C-alpha positions in Angstrom: -32.5 25.2 -46.5 -30.1 23.2 -48.6 -27.8 22.4 -45.6 -30.6 20.3 -44.0 -30.7 18.1 -47.1 -26.9 17.8 -47.0 -26.9 16.5 -43.4 -29.3 13.7 -44.2 -26.5 11.4 -45.4 -27.0 8.1 -43.5 -24.4 6.4 -41.5 -24.5 3.4 -43.7 -23.7 5.4 -46.8 -20.8 7.2 -45.1 -19.0 4.1 -43.7 -19.4 1.7 -46.7 -16.4 1.0 -48.8 -16.5 -0.2 -52.4 -14.7 -3.4 -53.3 -11.9 -1.5 -54.9 -11.4 0.8 -52.0 -11.2 -2.1 -49.6 -8.5 -3.8 -51.8 -6.5 -0.6 -52.0 -6.6 -0.2 -48.2 -5.5 -3.8 -47.7 -2.7 -3.5 -50.3 -1.3 -0.2 -48.7 -1.5 -1.7 -45.2 0.5 -4.8 -46.3 3.1 -2.7 -48.1 3.6 0.0 -45.6 2.9 -1.8 -42.3 1.8 -0.3 -39.0 1.7 3.3 -38.2 3.6 4.6 -35.0 0.3 4.6 -33.0 -0.5 1.0 -34.2 3.1 -0.1 -33.2 2.6 1.3 -29.7 -0.7 -0.6 -29.3 0.9 -3.7 -30.9 3.8 -3.7 -28.4 1.4 -3.3 -25.4 -0.8 -6.2 -26.7 2.3 -8.4 -27.0 3.1 -7.7 -23.4 -0.4 -8.5 -22.3 -1.4 -4.9 -21.4 -4.8 -4.6 -23.1 -6.0 -1.8 -20.9 -2.8 0.3 -21.5 -3.2 -0.3 -25.3 -6.8 0.9 -25.0 -5.8 4.0 -23.1 -3.1 4.9 -25.7 -5.7 4.5 -28.5 -8.3 6.5 -26.7 -5.9 9.4 -26.1 -5.0 9.6 -29.8 -8.3 8.7 -31.4 -10.5 10.6 -28.9 -13.4 8.1 -28.7 -13.7 4.8 -26.8 -15.6 3.1 -29.7 -12.9 4.0 -32.2 -10.2 2.9 -29.8 -11.8 -0.5 -29.1 -12.2 -1.0 -32.9 -8.5 -0.1 -33.4 -7.3 -2.4 -30.6 -9.4 -5.3 -31.9 -8.0 -4.8 -35.4 -4.4 -4.8 -34.1 -5.3 -7.9 -32.0 -6.6 -9.7 -35.1 -3.4 -8.7 -37.0 -1.3 -10.1 -34.1 -3.3 -13.4 -34.1 -3.0 -13.9 -37.8 0.7 -13.0 -37.8 1.4 -15.5 -35.0 -0.7 -18.3 -36.6 1.0 -17.9 -40.0 4.4 -18.7 -38.6 
């Protein structure tokens, strides 16, 4: 019976980050840089191979929604990096 109550956690509650957690994530990302998966996606996006980047992400992440989100975040990183120069 208690397991049913445990499963009623809403999606909103699971995915929301507090302000401090968001800051820590940003800080770690800036200090460490990109992971090997993100580097592969980044290289393909530089070459203009969006579909290949999506395929690599999907193979590693397992879901098309997650892979599109990852590709978009790397694309945003690429745009901000190129605009800051």
